[in-house]
LOLOKE-143718 format. One record per atom (N, C-alpha, C, O, CB): residue number from 1; residue in three letters; atom name; chain; z, x, y. Coordinates in steps of 0.1 Angstrom, whole numbers, plus 2048, in hexadecimal, padded with zeros to 3 digits. Glycine has a CB too. Example, Ala and Ser with C-alpha at 12.3 -4.5 7.8 and 13.67 -1.06 7.14 Angstrom:
# LOLOKE-143718
n|res|atom|chain|pz|px|py
1|ALA|N|A|84E|884|7C7
1|ALA|CA|A|84E|87B|7D3
1|ALA|C|A|84E|884|7DF
1|ALA|O|A|855|88E|7DF
1|ALA|CB|A|85A|871|7D3
2|SER|N|A|847|880|7EA
2|SER|CA|A|847|889|7F5
2|SER|C|A|84F|881|800
2|SER|O|A|850|886|80B
2|SER|CB|A|839|88D|7FA
This chain:
# LOLOKE-143718
n|res|atom|chain|pz|px|py
1|UNK|N|A|801|80A|7F4
1|UNK|CA|A|801|7FF|800
1|UNK|C|A|800|809|80C
1|UNK|O|A|808|812|80E
1|UNK|CB|A|80F|7F5|801
2|UNK|N|A|7F7|807|815
2|UNK|CA|A|7F5|80E|821
2|UNK|C|A|800|80B|82B
2|UNK|O|A|801|7FF|82D
2|UNK|CB|A|7E8|80C|827
3|UNK|N|A|806|814|831
3|UNK|CA|A|810|810|83B
3|UNK|C|A|80C|816|849
3|UNK|O|A|804|820|84A
3|UNK|CB|A|81E|815|837
4|UNK|N|A|810|80E|854
4|UNK|CA|A|80E|813|861
4|UNK|C|A|81A|817|867
4|UNK|O|A|824|80F|867
4|UNK|CB|A|807|809|868
5|UNK|N|A|81B|822|86D
5|UNK|CA|A|827|828|873
5|UNK|C|A|825|82B|882
5|UNK|O|A|81E|834|886
5|UNK|CB|A|82B|835|86D
6|UNK|N|A|82C|823|88B
6|UNK|CA|A|82B|826|89A
6|UNK|C|A|835|831|89E
6|UNK|O|A|840|833|898
6|UNK|CB|A|82E|819|8A2
7|UNK|N|A|830|837|8A8
7|UNK|CA|A|83A|841|8AF
7|UNK|C|A|836|841|8BE
7|UNK|O|A|82B|83D|8C2
7|UNK|CB|A|83B|850|8A8
8|UNK|N|A|83F|847|8C5
8|UNK|CA|A|83B|84B|8D4
8|UNK|C|A|842|842|8DE
8|UNK|O|A|83F|844|8EA
8|UNK|CB|A|82C|84B|8D6
9|UNK|N|A|849|838|8DA
9|UNK|CA|A|84F|82E|8E4
9|UNK|C|A|85C|836|8E9
9|UNK|O|A|860|840|8E4
9|UNK|CB|A|854|81F|8DE
10|UNK|N|A|861|82F|8F4
10|UNK|CA|A|86C|834|8FA
10|UNK|C|A|86F|82F|908
10|UNK|O|A|869|824|90B
10|UNK|CB|A|86B|842|8FB
11|UNK|N|A|877|834|910
11|UNK|CA|A|87B|830|91E
11|UNK|C|A|872|838|928
11|UNK|O|A|871|845|927
11|UNK|CB|A|88B|831|921
12|UNK|N|A|86C|831|932
12|UNK|CA|A|864|838|93B
12|UNK|C|A|866|82F|949
12|UNK|O|A|86A|823|948
12|UNK|CB|A|854|839|937
13|UNK|N|A|865|836|954
13|UNK|CA|A|866|82F|961
13|UNK|C|A|859|828|964
13|UNK|O|A|84F|82C|95F
13|UNK|CB|A|869|838|96B
14|UNK|N|A|859|81D|96C
14|UNK|CA|A|84E|816|970
14|UNK|C|A|843|821|977
14|UNK|O|A|847|82A|97E
14|UNK|CB|A|852|80A|979
15|UNK|N|A|837|81F|974
15|UNK|CA|A|82E|829|978
15|UNK|C|A|829|834|970
15|UNK|O|A|81F|83A|972
15|UNK|CB|A|832|82D|982
16|UNK|N|A|833|836|965
16|UNK|CA|A|831|840|95B
16|UNK|C|A|827|83C|951
16|UNK|O|A|820|832|952
16|UNK|CB|A|83E|843|953
17|UNK|N|A|827|846|946
17|UNK|CA|A|81E|846|93B
17|UNK|C|A|825|847|92E
17|UNK|O|A|82F|84E|92D
17|UNK|CB|A|813|851|93D
18|UNK|N|A|820|842|924
18|UNK|CA|A|824|843|916
18|UNK|C|A|818|843|90D
18|UNK|O|A|80E|83B|90F
18|UNK|CB|A|82E|839|913
19|UNK|N|A|818|84B|902
19|UNK|CA|A|80D|84A|8F8
19|UNK|C|A|814|847|8EB
19|UNK|O|A|81D|84D|8E7
19|UNK|CB|A|804|857|8F7
20|UNK|N|A|80F|83C|8E6
20|UNK|CA|A|813|836|8D9
20|UNK|C|A|809|83B|8CD
20|UNK|O|A|7FD|83B|8CF
20|UNK|CB|A|814|825|8D9
21|UNK|N|A|80E|83F|8C2
21|UNK|CA|A|805|843|8B7
21|UNK|C|A|809|839|8AB
21|UNK|O|A|814|834|8A9
21|UNK|CB|A|808|854|8B4
22|UNK|N|A|7FE|838|8A4
22|UNK|CA|A|800|82F|897
22|UNK|C|A|7F9|836|88C
22|UNK|O|A|7ED|837|88C
22|UNK|CB|A|7FA|81F|899
23|UNK|N|A|800|83C|883
23|UNK|CA|A|7FA|843|877
23|UNK|C|A|7FA|83A|86A
23|UNK|O|A|805|834|866
23|UNK|CB|A|802|850|875
24|UNK|N|A|7EF|839|865
24|UNK|CA|A|7EE|832|858
24|UNK|C|A|7F1|83C|84C
24|UNK|O|A|7ED|848|84D
24|UNK|CB|A|7DE|82B|857
25|UNK|N|A|7F7|837|842
25|UNK|CA|A|7FA|840|837
25|UNK|C|A|7EE|841|82D
25|UNK|O|A|7EE|84A|824
25|UNK|CB|A|805|83A|830
26|UNK|N|A|7E4|839|82F
26|UNK|CA|A|7D8|83A|828
26|UNK|C|A|7CB|83C|831
26|UNK|O|A|7CC|83E|83D
26|UNK|CB|A|7D6|82F|820
27|UNK|N|A|7BF|83A|82A
27|UNK|CA|A|7B2|839|832
27|UNK|C|A|7B0|82E|838
27|UNK|O|A|7B3|823|833
27|UNK|CB|A|7A7|83B|82B
28|UNK|N|A|7AB|82F|844
28|UNK|CA|A|7A8|823|84D
28|UNK|C|A|799|820|84F
28|UNK|O|A|795|817|857
28|UNK|CB|A|7AF|825|85B
29|UNK|N|A|791|828|849
29|UNK|CA|A|782|827|84D
29|UNK|C|A|77C|81B|848
29|UNK|O|A|771|818|84C
29|UNK|CB|A|77A|833|847
30|UNK|N|A|783|813|840
30|UNK|CA|A|77D|805|83B
30|UNK|C|A|782|7FA|843
30|UNK|O|A|77E|7EE|841
30|UNK|CB|A|781|803|82C
31|UNK|N|A|78C|7FD|84C
31|UNK|CA|A|792|7F3|854
31|UNK|C|A|788|7ED|85E
31|UNK|O|A|77F|7F5|862
31|UNK|CB|A|79F|7F9|85C
32|UNK|N|A|789|7E0|862
32|UNK|CA|A|781|7DA|86B
32|UNK|C|A|786|7DF|87A
32|UNK|O|A|77E|7E2|882
32|UNK|CB|A|781|7CB|868
33|UNK|N|A|793|7DE|87C
33|UNK|CA|A|798|7E1|889
33|UNK|C|A|7A6|7E4|889
33|UNK|O|A|7AD|7DF|880
33|UNK|CB|A|795|7D6|893
34|UNK|N|A|7AC|7EC|893
34|UNK|CA|A|7B9|7ED|894
34|UNK|C|A|7BD|7EB|8A3
34|UNK|O|A|7B6|7ED|8AC
34|UNK|CB|A|7BE|7F8|88E
35|UNK|N|A|7CB|7E7|8A4
35|UNK|CA|A|7CF|7E3|8B1
35|UNK|C|A|7DD|7E4|8B3
35|UNK|O|A|7E4|7E7|8AA
35|UNK|CB|A|7CB|7D6|8B2
36|UNK|N|A|7E1|7E2|8C0
36|UNK|CA|A|7EF|7E0|8C5
36|UNK|C|A|7F2|7D3|8CA
36|UNK|O|A|7EA|7CC|8CF
36|UNK|CB|A|7F2|7EA|8CF
37|UNK|N|A|7FF|7D0|8C7
37|UNK|CA|A|804|7C3|8CC
37|UNK|C|A|813|7C6|8D1
37|UNK|O|A|819|7D1|8CD
37|UNK|CB|A|803|7B7|8BF
38|UNK|N|A|818|7BF|8D9
38|UNK|CA|A|825|7BF|8DD
38|UNK|C|A|82D|7B1|8DE
38|UNK|O|A|827|7A6|8DF
38|UNK|CB|A|825|7C6|8EB
39|UNK|N|A|83A|7B3|8DD
39|UNK|CA|A|842|7A8|8DC
39|UNK|C|A|851|7A9|8E1
39|UNK|O|A|858|7B3|8DE
39|UNK|CB|A|843|7A4|8CD
40|UNK|N|A|855|79F|8E9
40|UNK|CA|A|862|79F|8EE
40|UNK|C|A|86A|795|8E5
40|UNK|O|A|864|78D|8DF
40|UNK|CB|A|863|79B|8FE
41|UNK|N|A|877|798|8E5
41|UNK|CA|A|880|78F|8DD
41|UNK|C|A|87D|781|8E1
41|UNK|O|A|87D|77D|8ED
41|UNK|CB|A|88E|792|8E0
42|UNK|N|A|87B|778|8D7
42|UNK|CA|A|87A|769|8D9
42|UNK|C|A|86C|765|8DE
42|UNK|O|A|869|759|8DF
42|UNK|CB|A|883|765|8E3
43|UNK|N|A|863|76F|8E0
43|UNK|CA|A|856|76B|8E5
43|UNK|C|A|84C|76E|8D9
43|UNK|O|A|850|773|8CE
43|UNK|CB|A|852|774|8F1
44|UNK|N|A|83F|769|8DB
44|UNK|CA|A|835|76C|8D3
44|UNK|C|A|82F|77A|8D4
44|UNK|O|A|82F|781|8DE
44|UNK|CB|A|82B|763|8D5
45|UNK|N|A|829|77F|8C9
45|UNK|CA|A|823|78C|8C9
45|UNK|C|A|816|78B|8D2
45|UNK|O|A|80E|782|8D0
45|UNK|CB|A|820|791|8BA
46|UNK|N|A|814|794|8DB
46|UNK|CA|A|808|794|8E3
46|UNK|C|A|7FF|7A0|8E1
46|UNK|O|A|803|7AB|8DE
46|UNK|CB|A|80C|794|8F2
47|UNK|N|A|7F2|79C|8E1
47|UNK|CA|A|7E7|7A6|8E0
47|UNK|C|A|7E7|7AF|8EB
47|UNK|O|A|7E9|7AA|8F6
47|UNK|CB|A|7DA|7A0|8DF
48|UNK|N|A|7E6|7BD|8E8
48|UNK|CA|A|7E7|7C7|8F3
48|UNK|C|A|7DA|7CF|8F2
48|UNK|O|A|7D5|7D2|8FD
48|UNK|CB|A|7F3|7D0|8F2
49|UNK|N|A|7D4|7D2|8E7
49|UNK|CA|A|7C7|7DA|8E6
49|UNK|C|A|7C1|7DA|8D8
49|UNK|O|A|7C9|7DA|8CF
49|UNK|CB|A|7C8|7E8|8EB
50|UNK|N|A|7B5|7DB|8D7
50|UNK|CA|A|7B0|7DC|8CA
50|UNK|C|A|7A2|7E5|8CA
50|UNK|O|A|79B|7E6|8D3
50|UNK|CB|A|7AD|7CC|8C5
51|UNK|N|A|7A0|7EC|8C0
51|UNK|CA|A|795|7F5|8BE
51|UNK|C|A|78F|7F2|8B0
51|UNK|O|A|795|7F2|8A6
51|UNK|CB|A|79A|804|8BF
52|UNK|N|A|782|7F1|8B0
52|UNK|CA|A|779|7EF|8A5
52|UNK|C|A|779|7FD|89E
52|UNK|O|A|777|807|8A4
52|UNK|CB|A|76A|7E9|8AB
53|UNK|N|A|77B|7FE|891
53|UNK|CA|A|77C|809|88B
53|UNK|C|A|76E|810|88A
53|UNK|O|A|76C|81C|88C
53|UNK|CB|A|783|808|87E
54|UNK|N|A|765|808|888
54|UNK|CA|A|756|80C|887
54|UNK|C|A|751|80B|896
54|UNK|O|A|751|800|89B
54|UNK|CB|A|74D|804|87D
55|UNK|N|A|74D|815|89C
55|UNK|CA|A|746|814|8A9
55|UNK|C|A|751|817|8B5
55|UNK|O|A|74E|81C|8BF
55|UNK|CB|A|740|805|8AB
56|UNK|N|A|75E|812|8B3
56|UNK|CA|A|767|815|8BD
56|UNK|C|A|769|80C|8C8
56|UNK|O|A|770|80F|8D1
56|UNK|CB|A|764|822|8C1
57|UNK|N|A|762|801|8C8
57|UNK|CA|A|763|7F8|8D3
57|UNK|C|A|771|7F3|8D6
57|UNK|O|A|779|7F1|8CC
57|UNK|CB|A|75A|7EC|8D1
58|UNK|N|A|774|7F1|8E2
58|UNK|CA|A|782|7EE|8E6
58|UNK|C|A|784|7E0|8ED
58|UNK|O|A|77B|7DB|8F4
58|UNK|CB|A|787|7FA|8EF
59|UNK|N|A|78F|7DB|8EC
59|UNK|CA|A|792|7CE|8F2
59|UNK|C|A|7A0|7CF|8F9
59|UNK|O|A|7A9|7D5|8F3
59|UNK|CB|A|791|7C1|8E7
60|UNK|N|A|7A2|7C8|904
60|UNK|CA|A|7AE|7C8|90B
60|UNK|C|A|7B1|7BA|911
60|UNK|O|A|7A7|7B4|915
60|UNK|CB|A|7AF|7D3|915
61|UNK|N|A|7BD|7B6|913
61|UNK|CA|A|7C0|7AA|91C
61|UNK|C|A|7C0|7AF|92A
61|UNK|O|A|7C0|7BB|92C
61|UNK|CB|A|7CE|7A4|918
62|UNK|N|A|7BE|7A6|933
62|UNK|CA|A|7BE|7AA|941
62|UNK|C|A|7CC|7B0|945
62|UNK|O|A|7CD|7B9|94D
62|UNK|CB|A|7BB|79D|94B
63|UNK|N|A|7D6|7AC|93E
63|UNK|CA|A|7E4|7B1|942
63|UNK|C|A|7E4|7C1|941
63|UNK|O|A|7EB|7C7|949
63|UNK|CB|A|7EF|7AB|939
64|UNK|N|A|7DE|7C7|939
64|UNK|CA|A|7DD|7D5|937
64|UNK|C|A|7D0|7DD|939
64|UNK|O|A|7D0|7EA|939
64|UNK|CB|A|7E1|7D8|929
65|UNK|N|A|7C6|7D5|93C
65|UNK|CA|A|7B9|7DA|93D
65|UNK|C|A|7B9|7E5|94A
65|UNK|O|A|7BD|7E2|955
65|UNK|CB|A|7B0|7CE|93F
66|UNK|N|A|7B5|7F1|947
66|UNK|CA|A|7B5|7FB|951
66|UNK|C|A|7C1|804|952
66|UNK|O|A|7C1|80F|959
66|UNK|CB|A|7B3|7F5|95E
67|UNK|N|A|7CB|800|94B
67|UNK|CA|A|7D8|807|949
67|UNK|C|A|7DA|80D|93B
67|UNK|O|A|7DF|818|939
67|UNK|CB|A|7E4|7FD|94B
68|UNK|N|A|7D5|806|932
68|UNK|CA|A|7D7|80B|923
68|UNK|C|A|7CA|80E|91D
68|UNK|O|A|7BF|808|920
68|UNK|CB|A|7DE|800|91A
69|UNK|N|A|7CB|818|915
69|UNK|CA|A|7BE|81B|90D
69|UNK|C|A|7C2|81E|8FF
69|UNK|O|A|7CA|827|8FB
69|UNK|CB|A|7B7|828|912
70|UNK|N|A|7BB|816|8F7
70|UNK|CA|A|7BC|819|8E8
70|UNK|C|A|7B1|822|8E4
70|UNK|O|A|7A6|822|8E8
70|UNK|CB|A|7BB|80B|8E0
71|UNK|N|A|7B5|82B|8DA
71|UNK|CA|A|7AB|834|8D3
71|UNK|C|A|7AE|836|8C5
71|UNK|O|A|7B9|832|8C0
71|UNK|CB|A|7A9|841|8DB
72|UNK|N|A|7A6|83E|8BE
72|UNK|CA|A|7A8|840|8B0
72|UNK|C|A|7A4|84D|8AC
72|UNK|O|A|79B|853|8B3
72|UNK|CB|A|7A1|837|8A8
73|UNK|N|A|7A9|853|8A2
73|UNK|CA|A|7A6|85F|89C
73|UNK|C|A|7A4|85D|88E
73|UNK|O|A|7AD|85C|886
73|UNK|CB|A|7B0|869|89E
74|UNK|N|A|797|85B|88A
74|UNK|CA|A|794|858|87C
74|UNK|C|A|798|861|872
74|UNK|O|A|79B|85D|867
74|UNK|CB|A|787|855|87B
75|UNK|N|A|797|86D|876
75|UNK|CA|A|79C|879|86C
75|UNK|C|A|7AA|878|869
75|UNK|O|A|7AE|87B|85E
75|UNK|CB|A|799|888|871
76|UNK|N|A|7B3|874|873
76|UNK|CA|A|7C0|873|871
76|UNK|C|A|7C6|866|86D
76|UNK|O|A|7D2|864|86B
76|UNK|CB|A|7C6|878|87B
77|UNK|N|A|7BD|85C|86C
77|UNK|CA|A|7C0|84E|869
77|UNK|C|A|7CB|849|873
77|UNK|O|A|7D5|843|86F
77|UNK|CB|A|7C5|84D|85A
78|UNK|N|A|7C8|84C|87F
78|UNK|CA|A|7D3|849|88A
78|UNK|C|A|7CC|842|896
78|UNK|O|A|7C0|845|899
78|UNK|CB|A|7DB|857|88F
79|UNK|N|A|7D4|839|89C
79|UNK|CA|A|7CF|831|8A8
79|UNK|C|A|7DA|835|8B2
79|UNK|O|A|7E6|837|8AF
79|UNK|CB|A|7CD|820|8A5
80|UNK|N|A|7D5|836|8BF
80|UNK|CA|A|7DD|838|8CA
80|UNK|C|A|7DE|82E|8D4
80|UNK|O|A|7D4|826|8D5
80|UNK|CB|A|7D9|843|8D1
81|UNK|N|A|7E8|82D|8DD
81|UNK|CA|A|7E7|824|8E8
81|UNK|C|A|7EC|82C|8F3
81|UNK|O|A|7F8|82E|8F4
81|UNK|CB|A|7EE|816|8E6
82|UNK|N|A|7E4|830|8FD
82|UNK|CA|A|7E9|837|908
82|UNK|C|A|7EC|82D|913
82|UNK|O|A|7E3|824|916
82|UNK|CB|A|7E0|840|90C
83|UNK|N|A|7F8|82D|919
83|UNK|CA|A|7FD|823|922
83|UNK|C|A|800|829|92F
83|UNK|O|A|80A|831|92F
83|UNK|CB|A|808|81C|91D
84|UNK|N|A|7F9|826|93A
84|UNK|CA|A|7FB|82D|947
84|UNK|C|A|7FF|822|950
84|UNK|O|A|7FE|816|94D
84|UNK|CB|A|7EC|836|94C
85|UNK|N|A|804|826|95C
85|UNK|CA|A|808|81D|967
85|UNK|C|A|812|811|961
85|UNK|O|A|810|805|963
85|UNK|CB|A|7F9|816|96E
86|UNK|N|A|81B|815|959
86|UNK|CA|A|824|80C|952
86|UNK|C|A|82C|804|95B
86|UNK|O|A|82F|808|966
86|UNK|CB|A|82D|813|949
87|UNK|N|A|82E|7F7|958
87|UNK|CA|A|835|7ED|961
87|UNK|C|A|842|7E8|957
87|UNK|O|A|841|7E9|94B
87|UNK|CB|A|82B|7DF|965
88|UNK|N|A|84C|7E4|95E
88|UNK|CA|A|857|7DF|957
88|UNK|C|A|853|7D4|94E
88|UNK|O|A|858|7D3|942
88|UNK|CB|A|862|7D9|960
89|UNK|N|A|849|7CC|951
89|UNK|CA|A|845|7C1|948
89|UNK|C|A|83D|7C6|93C
89|UNK|O|A|839|7BE|934
89|UNK|CB|A|83B|7B6|950
90|UNK|N|A|83A|7D4|93B
90|UNK|CA|A|835|7D8|92F
90|UNK|C|A|841|7DC|924
90|UNK|O|A|83F|7E0|919
90|UNK|CB|A|82B|7E6|933
91|UNK|N|A|84C|7D9|928
91|UNK|CA|A|857|7DC|91E
91|UNK|C|A|856|7D2|912
91|UNK|O|A|855|7C6|914
91|UNK|CB|A|866|7DA|926
92|UNK|N|A|857|7D8|907
92|UNK|CA|A|855|7CF|8FA
92|UNK|C|A|857|7D9|8EE
92|UNK|O|A|857|7E5|8EF
92|UNK|CB|A|846|7C6|8F9
93|UNK|N|A|857|7D1|8E3
93|UNK|CA|A|855|7D9|8D7
93|UNK|C|A|845|7D9|8D3
93|UNK|O|A|83F|7CE|8D2
93|UNK|CB|A|85D|7D4|8CB
94|UNK|N|A|840|7E5|8D2
94|UNK|CA|A|832|7E6|8CF
94|UNK|C|A|82F|7E8|8C1
94|UNK|O|A|834|7F1|8BB
94|UNK|CB|A|82D|7EF|8D6
95|UNK|N|A|826|7E0|8BC
95|UNK|CA|A|822|7E1|8AF
95|UNK|C|A|813|7E5|8AC
95|UNK|O|A|80A|7E0|8B3
95|UNK|CB|A|825|7D4|8A9
96|UNK|N|A|811|7EE|8A3
96|UNK|CA|A|804|7F2|89F
96|UNK|C|A|7FF|7E7|893
96|UNK|O|A|808|7E3|88C
96|UNK|CB|A|803|801|899
97|UNK|N|A|7F2|7E4|892
97|UNK|CA|A|7EE|7DB|888
97|UNK|C|A|7E0|7DF|884
97|UNK|O|A|7D9|7E6|88C
97|UNK|CB|A|7EE|7CC|88D
98|UNK|N|A|7DD|7DC|877
98|UNK|CA|A|7CF|7DD|873
98|UNK|C|A|7C9|7D0|86E
98|UNK|O|A|7CF|7C9|867
98|UNK|CB|A|7CF|7E6|869
99|UNK|N|A|7BD|7CE|871
99|UNK|CA|A|7B5|7C4|86B
99|UNK|C|A|7AC|7CB|861
99|UNK|O|A|7A2|7D2|864
99|UNK|CB|A|7AC|7BB|877
100|UNK|N|A|7B0|7C9|854
100|UNK|CA|A|7AC|7D0|849
100|UNK|C|A|79F|7CA|842
100|UNK|O|A|797|7D2|83B
100|UNK|CB|A|7B6|7D0|840
101|UNK|N|A|79C|7BD|845
101|UNK|CA|A|793|7B7|83D
101|UNK|C|A|788|7AF|847
101|UNK|O|A|77E|7AA|843
101|UNK|CB|A|79A|7AD|834
102|UNK|N|A|78B|7B0|854
102|UNK|CA|A|783|7A8|85D
102|UNK|C|A|787|79A|860
102|UNK|O|A|77F|793|866
102|UNK|CB|A|776|7A8|859
103|UNK|N|A|793|797|85C
103|UNK|CA|A|797|788|85F
103|UNK|C|A|7A3|788|869
103|UNK|O|A|7A1|783|874
103|UNK|CB|A|79C|781|851
104|UNK|N|A|7AF|78D|866
104|UNK|CA|A|7B9|78E|86E
104|UNK|C|A|7C0|79B|86D
104|UNK|O|A|7BC|7A3|864
104|UNK|CB|A|7C2|783|86B
105|UNK|N|A|7C9|79D|877
105|UNK|CA|A|7D2|7A9|875
105|UNK|C|A|7DB|7A7|86B
105|UNK|O|A|7E4|79F|86C
105|UNK|CB|A|7D9|7AC|882
106|UNK|N|A|7DA|7AE|860
106|UNK|CA|A|7E2|7AB|853
106|UNK|C|A|7EA|7B6|84F
106|UNK|O|A|7F1|7B6|845
106|UNK|CB|A|7D7|7A8|847
107|UNK|N|A|7EA|7C1|856
107|UNK|CA|A|7F4|7CD|853
107|UNK|C|A|7FA|7D0|860
107|UNK|O|A|7F3|7D2|86B
107|UNK|CB|A|7EC|7DA|84B
108|UNK|N|A|808|7D2|85F
108|UNK|CA|A|810|7D4|86C
108|UNK|C|A|81A|7E0|869
108|UNK|O|A|81F|7E2|85E
108|UNK|CB|A|819|7C5|872
109|UNK|N|A|81C|7E6|876
109|UNK|CA|A|826|7F0|875
109|UNK|C|A|834|7EA|878
109|UNK|O|A|835|7DE|87A
109|UNK|CB|A|823|7FB|87F
110|UNK|N|A|83E|7F3|879
110|UNK|CA|A|84B|7EF|87C
110|UNK|C|A|84F|7ED|88C
110|UNK|O|A|859|7E7|890
110|UNK|CB|A|854|7F8|874
111|UNK|N|A|847|7F3|893
111|UNK|CA|A|848|7F1|8A3
111|UNK|C|A|84F|7FD|8A8
111|UNK|O|A|858|804|8A2
111|UNK|CB|A|851|7E4|8A6
112|UNK|N|A|84C|7FF|8B4
112|UNK|CA|A|852|80A|8BC
112|UNK|C|A|856|804|8CA
112|UNK|O|A|84E|7FE|8D1
112|UNK|CB|A|848|815|8BE
113|UNK|N|A|863|806|8CF
113|UNK|CA|A|866|800|8DC
113|UNK|C|A|862|809|8E7
113|UNK|O|A|863|815|8E7
113|UNK|CB|A|875|7FD|8DD
114|UNK|N|A|85C|801|8F1
114|UNK|CA|A|859|807|8FE
114|UNK|C|A|861|7FF|909
114|UNK|O|A|861|7F3|90B
114|UNK|CB|A|849|806|900
115|UNK|N|A|868|808|910
115|UNK|CA|A|871|802|91B
115|UNK|C|A|86C|808|929
115|UNK|O|A|86D|814|92A
115|UNK|CB|A|881|804|919
116|UNK|N|A|868|800|931
116|UNK|CA|A|864|805|940
116|UNK|C|A|86E|801|94A
116|UNK|O|A|871|7F5|94C
116|UNK|CB|A|855|7FF|946
117|UNK|N|A|875|80B|950
117|UNK|CA|A|87F|807|95B
117|UNK|C|A|879|806|968
117|UNK|O|A|86E|80C|96B
117|UNK|CB|A|88C|812|95B
118|UNK|N|A|87F|7FE|970
118|UNK|CA|A|879|7FC|97E
118|UNK|C|A|880|806|988
118|UNK|O|A|87C|806|994
118|UNK|CB|A|87C|7ED|983
């Protein structure tokens, strides 16, 4: 069973940057896409970024467009989320996920906490 392990979360001041990493324990070249989501306690999980594994096309919601960048390293089976110009409202538990069969995101990591202080 492939596992996804996130790292790179932490505490940062508003306006700062963080880079999250998501390493898969197995090969990802057959995956349809990988993405990042975030969630606050008691709230629904929100989409943050997605990258198509073949071709590398990316998608972002307006809330993070221009500030966040998703990328992948196929050789390392790793996806990254570069977060710049962070705002307090970006504070959340960030999850990495994989869409392994082209239907839904069906493989999830444990999450990494990002806290942005004002």
